[in-house]
Structures are given as C-alpha cells and as structure tokens.
KOLRODREN-427605 format. One record per residue: z negated, x, y negated of N, C-alpha, C in turn; residue in three letters. Coordinates in steps of 0.1 Angstrom, whole numbers, padded with zeros to 4 digits, always signed. Each point is the difference from the previous one (the first is absolute). Layout:
<rs>
ZXYZXYZXYALA/...
</rs>
This chain:
<rs>
-0366-0116-0122-0009-0010+0007-0010+0008+0008MET/-0013-0003-0002-0010+0006+0008-0002-0007+0013THR/-0008+0007+0009-0002-0006+0013-0007-0013-0001ALA/-0009-0002-0011-0007-0012-0002+0009-0011-0004GLN/+0011+0003-0006+0010-0010-0005+0010-0004+0010GLU/+0001+0007+0011+0010-0003+0010-0002-0013+0007LEU/+0010-0008+0002-0002-0013+0007-0003+0002+0015PRO/-0004-0010+0007-0003+0002+0014+0013+0004+0007PRO/-0002+0006+0012+0012+0004+0007+0008-0012+0005LEU/+0013+0001-0001+0009-0011+0004+0002-0001+0015SER/-0003+0011+0007+0003+0001+0014+0014+0005+0003GLY/+0007+0003-0011+0014+0005+0002+0000+0015-0003LYS/+0011+0007+0005+0001+0014-0003+0015+0004-0003ALA/+0002+0010-0008+0013+0004-0004+0002+0015+0001ALA/+0013+0003+0001+0004+0014-0001+0010+0001-0012LEU/-0003+0009-0009+0008+0002-0012+0005+0015+0000VAL/+0013+0002+0000+0005+0014+0000+0002+0005-0014THR/-0001+0013-0002+0002+0006-0013-0010-0006-0010GLY/-0013+0000+0003-0009-0008-0008-0011+0008-0006ALA/+0001+0013-0001-0010+0008-0007+0001-0002-0015SER/+0011-0005-0005+0001-0002-0015+0011-0010-0002ARG/+0003-0003-0013+0012-0008-0003+0000-0014+0006GLY/+0012-0005+0003+0001-0014+0005-0008-0002+0013ILE/+0001+0010+0009-0008-0002+0013-0015-0001-0003GLY/-0005+0007-0009-0014-0001-0003-0003-0014-0006TYR/+0009-0004-0009-0002-0013-0006+0000-0011+0010GLY/+0008+0001+0011+0001-0010+0010-0013+0001+0008VAL/-0005+0012+0004-0012+0001+0007-0012-0006-0007ALA/+0000+0003-0013-0011-0005-0009+0000-0015+0000GLU/+0012-0007-0001+0000-0014+0000-0004-0006+0014ALA/+0003+0006+0011-0004-0005+0013-0015+0002+0002LEU/-0005+0011-0004-0015+0002+0001-0007-0010-0009VAL/+0005-0003-0012-0006-0009-0009-0001-0014+0005ALA/+0008-0004+0010-0001-0013+0006-0008+0000+0013ARG/-0004+0012+0004-0009+0001+0012+0006+0006+0013GLY/+0013+0005-0001+0006+0006+0011-0005+0015+0002ASP/+0000+0004+0012-0002+0015+0003+0014+0006+0001ARG/+0001+0013-0005+0013+0006-0002+0000+0014+0005VAL/+0011+0004+0007+0003+0013+0003+0011+0005-0009CYS/-0002+0011-0007+0010+0005-0009+0006+0013+0005ILE/+0012+0003-0003+0006+0013+0004+0006+0007-0012THR/+0003+0012+0002+0006+0009-0010+0001+0014+0005GLY/+0006+0009-0008+0002+0013+0005-0012+0009-0003ARG/-0007-0003-0011-0011+0009-0005-0014-0005+0004GLY/-0006+0008+0008-0014-0003+0005-0010-0002-0012GLU/+0001+0009-0009-0010-0001-0011+0002-0013-0009GLU/+0013-0003-0003+0003-0012-0007-0004-0012+0007ALA/+0002+0000+0013-0004-0012+0009-0016-0001+0000LEU/-0006+0011+0000-0015+0000+0000-0005-0006-0013LYS/+0006+0004-0011-0004-0006-0013+0003-0015-0001GLU/+0011-0004+0006+0004-0014+0000-0010-0008+0008ALA/-0004+0005+0012-0010-0007+0008-0013-0001-0007VAL/-0004+0010-0007-0013+0000-0008+0000-0011-0011GLU/+0012-0001-0006+0001-0010-0011+0001-0014+0006ARG/+0007-0002+0011+0002-0013+0006-0012-0005+0007LEU/-0008+0010+0006-0012-0004+0008+0002+0004+0014GLY/-0008+0011+0004+0001+0005+0014-0005-0009+0010SER/-0007-0011-0004-0005-0009+0010+0012-0010+0005ASP/+0010+0000-0008+0011-0009+0002+0014+0006+0002ARG/+0001+0013-0003+0012+0007-0001+0000+0013+0008VAL/+0010+0003+0008+0001+0013+0007+0014+0005-0004ILE/+0002+0013+0003+0012+0007-0004+0005+0009+0011ALA/+0013+0001+0002+0006+0008+0009+0011+0008-0007VAL/-0001+0013+0000+0010+0009-0007+0012+0003+0009ALA/+0012+0001-0006+0011+0004+0008+0013-0004-0007GLY/+0011+0004+0005+0013-0003-0006+0005-0013+0006LYS/+0005-0009-0009+0004-0013+0004+0010+0000+0011ALA/+0010+0009-0001+0011+0000+0010-0004+0006+0013HIS/-0012+0005+0002-0004+0007+0012-0005-0011+0010ASP/+0007-0002+0011-0004-0011+0009-0014+0002+0006GLU/-0005+0012+0001-0013+0003+0005-0010-0005-0010ALA/+0003+0002-0013-0009-0005-0011+0000-0015+0000HIS/+0011-0007+0002+0001-0014+0000-0009-0006+0011GLN/+0001+0006+0012-0008-0004+0011-0015+0002-0003ALA/-0003+0012-0005-0014+0003-0003-0006-0009-0010ALA/+0007-0004-0011-0005-0009-0010-0003-0013+0006ALA/+0009-0006+0008-0003-0013+0006-0011+0001+0010VAL/-0001+0011+0008-0011+0001+0009-0013+0001-0007GLU/-0001+0007-0011-0012+0002-0008-0004-0014-0006ALA/+0009-0008-0005-0003-0013-0005-0005-0009+0011ALA/+0006+0001+0012-0004-0009+0011-0014+0005+0005MET/-0003+0013+0000-0013+0005+0004-0011-0005-0010ALA/+0003+0001-0013-0010-0003-0010-0002-0015-0002ALA/+0011-0008+0000+0000-0014-0003+0002-0009+0011PHE/+0006+0005+0011+0004-0009+0011+0012-0008-0001GLY/+0007+0002-0011+0012-0009-0003+0007+0006-0012ARG/+0013-0003-0001+0009+0003-0012+0008-0012-0003VAL/-0006-0009-0008+0007-0012-0004+0012+0002-0009ASP/-0002+0009-0009+0010+0002-0011+0005+0015+0000TYR/+0012+0001-0002+0006+0013-0003+0008+0000-0013LEU/-0003+0009-0008+0007+0002-0013+0007+0013+0000VAL/+0013+0000+0001+0008+0013+0000+0003+0004-0014ASN/-0008+0009-0005+0002+0005-0014+0005+0014-0001ASN/-0003+0008+0010+0003+0014+0000+0015+0002-0003ALA/+0003+0009-0010+0014+0003-0003+0002+0013-0007GLY/+0012+0004-0002+0003+0012-0007+0013-0002-0008THR/+0002+0008-0010+0012+0001-0008+0001+0014-0006ASN/+0004+0010+0008+0000+0014-0004+0012+0004-0008PRO/+0009-0009-0003+0012+0004-0007+0004-0009-0011VAL/+0005+0005-0011+0004-0008-0012+0014+0005-0004PHE/+0010-0008+0002+0014+0003-0004+0010-0008+0007GLY/+0013+0002-0002+0010-0009+0006+0001+0002+0015PRO/+0003-0010+0007+0001+0001+0015+0013+0007+0004ILE/+0009+0001-0009+0012+0008+0003-0003+0015+0003ALA/-0011+0004-0005-0004+0014+0002-0013+0001+0008GLU/-0003-0010+0007-0013-0001+0007+0001+0009+0013LEU/-0010+0008+0002-0001+0008+0012-0004-0010+0012ASP/+0008-0001+0010-0001-0009+0011-0013+0001+0007LEU/-0005+0013+0001-0013+0002+0006-0012-0007-0008ASN/+0002+0000-0013-0010-0007-0009+0001-0015+0003VAL/+0013-0005+0001+0001-0015+0003-0006-0003+0013ALA/+0001+0008+0010-0006-0002+0013-0015-0001-0001ARG/-0006+0009-0008-0014+0001-0002-0005-0013-0007LYS/+0007-0005-0010-0004-0012-0007+0000-0012+0010VAL/+0011-0001+0008+0000-0011+0009-0010+0001+0011PHE/-0003+0012+0005-0010+0002+0010-0014-0004-0005GLU/-0003+0003-0012-0013-0003-0006-0001-0014-0004THR/+0010-0005-0007-0001-0013-0006+0004-0012+0009ASN/+0008+0003+0010+0004-0012+0009-0004+0002+0014VAL/+0003+0011+0006-0003+0002+0015-0015+0000+0002VAL/-0008+0006-0010-0014+0000+0002-0006-0014-0001SER/+0006-0009-0008-0005-0014-0001+0003-0007+0013ALA/+0011+0003+0006+0003-0006+0013-0010+0005+0011LEU/-0003+0013-0001-0009+0006+0010-0014-0007-0001GLY/-0005-0001-0012-0013-0006-0002+0000-0015+0004PHE/+0011-0007-0002+0001-0014+0004+0000-0001+0015ALA/+0007+0009+0007+0000+0000+0014-0014+0003+0006GLN/-0007+0009-0006-0013+0004+0004-0010-0012-0001GLN/+0000-0006-0012-0010-0011-0002+0004-0012+0008THR/+0013-0002+0003+0004-0011+0008-0005+0002+0014TRP/+0001+0012+0006-0005+0002+0013-0015+0000+0001LYS/-0007+0005-0010-0014+0001+0001-0008-0013-0002ALA/+0006-0009-0009-0007-0012-0003+0008-0012-0003TRP/+0011+0001-0008+0006-0011-0005+0008-0008+0010GLN/+0005+0007+0010+0008-0007+0010-0007-0012+0007LYS/-0013+0003+0002-0009-0010+0007-0008-0009-0010GLU/-0002+0005-0012-0010-0006-0009+0006-0004-0014ASN/+0012+0004-0003+0006-0004-0012-0004+0008-0012GLY/+0004-0003-0012-0003+0007-0012+0011+0000-0010GLY/+0001+0010-0008+0010+0000-0011+0003+0015-0003ALA/+0013+0002-0004+0004+0013-0005+0006-0002-0014ILE/-0003+0010-0008+0007+0000-0014+0006+0014-0002VAL/+0013+0000-0002+0007+0013-0003+0001+0001-0015ASN/-0004+0012-0005+0002+0002-0015+0014+0006-0002ILE/+0009-0008-0005+0014+0004-0003+0001+0004-0014ALA/+0010-0004-0007+0002+0003-0014+0011-0008-0006SER/+0001-0002-0013+0011-0006-0006+0012+0009+0001ILE/-0002+0013+0003+0011+0009+0002+0007-0003+0013ALA/-0006-0008+0009+0007-0005+0012+0008-0012-0001GLY/-0001-0007-0012+0008-0012-0002+0009+0001-0012VAL/+0002+0012-0005+0009+0002-0011+0005+0015+0001SER/+0010+0003-0008+0004+0014-0001-0011+0008-0007ALA/-0003+0012+0004-0011+0008-0005+0005+0014-0003SER/+0006+0002-0012+0005+0013-0004-0010+0011+0001PRO/+0004+0011+0006-0008+0012+0001-0011-0001+0010PHE/-0003-0012+0006-0009-0001+0011+0007-0007+0012ILE/+0012+0003+0002+0008-0008+0009-0005+0001+0015GLY/-0004+0012+0004-0005+0001+0014-0012-0009+0002ALA/-0009+0000-0010-0012-0008+0000+0004-0015+0001TYR/+0009-0004-0009+0005-0013+0000+0006-0005+0013GLY/+0008+0009+0006+0006-0003+0013-0011-0002+0011MET/-0010+0008-0001-0011-0001+0010-0008-0013-0002SER/-0002-0004-0012-0007-0012-0003+0008-0013+0004LYS/+0014+0001-0002+0008-0010+0005-0001-0002+0015ALA/-0001+0012+0007-0001+0000+0015-0014-0006+0003ALA/-0010+0002-0008-0013-0005+0003+0000-0015-0001MET/+0007-0005-0010+0001-0015-0002+0007-0006+0013ILE/+0010+0007+0005+0007-0006+0012-0009+0002+0012ASN/-0008+0011+0001-0010+0001+0010-0010-0011+0000LEU/-0004-0005-0012-0009-0011-0002+0006-0013+0007THR/+0013-0002-0003+0007-0011+0006+0000+0000+0016LEU/+0003+0012+0005+0001+0002+0014-0013-0002+0007GLN/-0011+0006-0006-0013-0002+0006-0005-0014-0001LEU/+0003-0007-0012-0004-0013-0002+0005-0009+0011ALA/+0013+0002+0003+0007-0008+0010-0006+0003+0014HIS/-0002+0012+0003-0004+0004+0014-0015-0002+0002GLU/-0008+0001-0010-0015-0001+0002-0005-0014-0002TYR/+0009-0009-0004-0004-0015-0002-0002-0005+0014ALA/-0009-0010+0002-0008-0007-0011-0014+0007-0003PRO/-0004+0010+0008-0013+0005-0001-0002+0008-0013LEU/+0010+0008-0003-0002+0009-0011+0010-0003-0012VAL/-0006-0001-0012+0009-0002-0011+0003+0014-0006ARG/+0012+0002-0005+0004+0012-0005+0008-0002-0013VAL/-0005+0006-0011+0006-0002-0013+0000+0013-0007ASN/+0007+0001-0011+0001+0012-0008-0003-0003-0015ALA/-0004+0010-0007-0002+0000-0014+0009+0010-0007ILE/+0007-0004-0010+0010+0009-0007-0005+0002-0014ALA/-0008+0010-0003-0005+0002-0013+0010+0007-0009PRO/-0001-0003-0013+0006+0009-0010-0008+0012-0002ALA/+0001+0006-0012-0008+0013-0002-0015-0004-0001VAL/-0008+0007+0008-0014-0002+0000-0006+0014-0004VAL/-0010-0001-0009-0006+0012-0005-0008+0008+0011LYS/+0006+0009+0006-0006+0008+0011+0005+0014-0002THR/-0006+0009+0006+0005+0014+0000+0013+0001+0006LYS/+0003-0008+0011+0013+0000+0007+0011-0003-0010PHE/-0002-0010-0009+0011-0004-0009-0001+0006-0014ALA/-0009+0009-0002-0002+0006-0013+0012+0005-0007GLN/+0009+0006+0007+0012+0005-0006+0009-0010-0007ALA/-0002-0013+0004+0008-0011-0005-0005-0005-0014LEU/-0012+0004-0003-0006-0005-0013-0008+0010-0008TYR/-0003+0011+0006-0008+0010-0007+0006+0004-0014GLU/-0009-0001-0010+0005+0004-0013+0008-0011-0007GLY/+0003-0011+0006+0008-0010-0006-0004-0014+0006ARG/-0013-0002+0002-0005-0012+0006+0003-0012-0008GLU/-0002+0001-0013+0003-0012-0009+0015-0004+0000ALA/+0009+0010+0001+0014-0002+0001+0003-0007+0013GLU/-0005+0006+0011+0002-0006+0013-0005-0014+0001ALA/-0012-0003-0005-0006-0013+0001+0008-0010-0009ALA/+0007+0004-0010+0007-0009-0009+0011-0008+0007SER/+0004+0005+0012+0010-0007+0008-0005-0011+0008ALA/-0014-0001+0000-0006-0010+0009-0004-0012-0009TYR/+0004-0012+0003-0004-0012-0008-0015-0002-0001PRO/-0008+0005+0010-0014-0001+0000-0007+0011-0008LEU/+0008+0009-0005-0004+0010-0010-0008+0012+0006GLY/+0000+0002+0013-0007+0011+0005+0006+0004+0014ARG/-0004+0012+0004+0004+0005+0014-0011-0006+0009LEU/+0004+0001+0013-0009-0005+0010-0012+0009+0002GLY/-0011-0006+0006-0012+0007+0004-0002-0001+0015LEU/-0006+0009+0006-0003-0001+0015-0006-0013+0004PRO/-0009-0005-0009-0007-0013+0004+0010-0012-0001GLU/+0010+0001-0007+0010-0010+0000+0006-0002+0014ASP/+0003+0012+0006+0006-0001+0014-0011-0002+0010ILE/-0012+0005-0002-0011-0003+0009-0002-0015+0001GLY/+0000-0007-0011-0003-0014+0000+0011-0008+0007GLY/+0013+0005-0001+0011-0006+0007-0001+0002+0015THR/-0004+0012+0004-0002+0003+0014-0011-0009+0006ALA/-0011-0001-0008-0011-0008+0005+0004-0015+0002ALA/+0009-0005-0009+0005-0014+0002+0008-0001+0012PHE/+0010+0010+0002+0009-0001+0011-0007+0002+0014LEU/-0012+0005+0000-0007+0002+0013-0011-0011+0001THR/+0000-0010-0009-0011-0010+0000+0006-0013+0007SER/-0009-0009+0002+0003-0013+0006+0009-0008-0010SER/-0001+0003-0013+0008-0007-0009+0015+0003+0001GLN/+0003+0010+0008+0014+0004+0002+0004-0003+0015ALA/-0007-0009+0006+0003-0002+0014+0013-0005+0004ASP/+0008-0006-0010+0013-0005+0003+0011+0009-0007TRP/-0003+0012-0003+0009+0009-0006+0002+0012+0009ILE/+0013+0002+0004+0004+0012+0008+0014+0004-0003THR/+0003+0012+0001+0014+0005-0002+0004+0000-0014GLY/-0009+0000-0010+0003+0000-0014-0003+0013-0007GLN/+0008+0003-0010-0003+0011-0009-0004-0005-0013THR/-0012+0002-0004-0005-0005-0013+0002+0011-0011LEU/+0008-0003-0009+0002+0009-0012-0011-0001-0009VAL/-0007+0011-0003-0011+0000-0009+0004+0010-0011VAL/+0005-0005-0011+0007+0009-0009-0003-0002-0015ASP/-0010-0008-0003-0003-0002-0014+0011-0007-0008GLY/+0009-0007+0008+0011-0007-0006+0012+0009-0003GLY/+0000+0012+0005+0011+0009-0003+0014-0005+0003LEU/+0001-0007+0011+0013-0006+0004+0005-0011-0008PHE/-0009-0006-0008+0004-0010-0010+0010+0005-0010LEU/+0000+0013-0002+0009+0006-0009+0014+0004+0005ASN/+0001-0003+0013+0013+0004+0007+0012-0007-0007ALA/+0010+0007-0003+0012-0006-0006-0001-0002-0015GLY/-0011+0003-0006-0002-0002-0015+0004+0013-0007VAL/+0009-0001-0009+0005+0011-0007-0010+0006-0009ALA/
</rs>
C-alpha cells in the first residue's frame, strides 16, 4: 500500500511487539491500513528500519530491544507516547521457541527464558501501557498465544506451556483492566513465518493437508483478526481466546 492509498488517520495509536516480520508485521500492516499510527519493536535495528520503510515512516516508528528487558519496555512505550501522544492498543506478539524436543529432557534455564520472553514480557508491556495511557483513557490489548497453549504440543512443550500461561494472563488482565480496557488473545495454528518454518519447511503440502481449509496460515490472517479485536466492532468482547486455525481442531478425535 502506497502513501497515496493509505486511509485518513484514525486518531488511534498502537504498539506491536516483535513486529519486524512475521505475525507482528502482519498485525502492524493491518493497523496501518485502517489509519492507525504504530510503534513496532524487535531485536534487530536493520530489520525494523526496513519494516518502517515498507509500512510508511510517516505513520510508523520503531524501537529496538529485547522484549524481556524492562528498560526496553519502558522506552518503547515512552517513544510511542512522545510520537503519537497515546497508546490505545497493545499487541503482544514477541516470542521465542529456542528448543525442540521432549520436556522430560528440557534444560530448565531454557524454560525460564521461554517464559521470560513469552509471558513476563507481555505482562511488562501491559503494565507500561496501562500506566502511560490506558488506565485513564481505555483501549485494548491483544496477546498472540497459540493453539499449542490449548492442547498438547509434542516437542514444543515449553512453548506450549508459555502460551497457556499467556492465555491465563489474558483472563487476569481482562478482569483487572475492565471496564476501560478490553483484553483478548489469538491462538493461531501454524502460520507461514520464519519463526514457524521448522514446522513445515520441505513438507508444506503435507502439513497443510491436515487443515480443512487446505492451507497454512498467513501473517495477514492474524493481522486481520487483531484489527477486529481492537476495533469498535469488538467492543463487547473481552477475556476471550480466539482460535484461528484454518479448521485444524475440527479434526480432533477423528481417526
């Protein structure tokens, strides 16, 4: 979408973590497409710079840093407030999954890293946006969870446990932040991103055959869902986890 094609500014602003690529980028793209201004975060400055150029530097800013770093969380929210004067929406997408294997053999330090990045960082960003804007002005939060958090997830158990915790975090925040702030989660199945590449690389057709809709997810599928959950159309929805899985769970229990 070129600058000439962008809609008028909505007057709203968002912070999307882990958004230099993949699902986070898809979310940022969907929010920009409806007129929001967006602050994106990620670890790589160069990747963030490229993302800002693609999304539009007149509407998007970036702050590089590690999601679990409290100083980075504060800096990102401060930058968004300085640039936009508000942070209506927070989308917690930053995550990690550095290990593949049975949890019986899982290094506990790796488990701690997964929870620190996937869960504690989301809470930190939620606290920061609450204090900076949402406590007085309202808004919405969307946590990107996973179907791994609502079912057994062989070989990615630590990731699944962390996403289950994120779903419960969604419930806790929804209860505590009501009525001003709505908090929901999205639980995607496999989405075609570099992050999930190991789950389908070299066997995409086979992986997609398990999905009734016949394909794996795309970042824009999740972006559109996040845009809906942060819109006025979702004003009576909070504390929910929306499974976006191409129908994968329809096959549950089928031999």
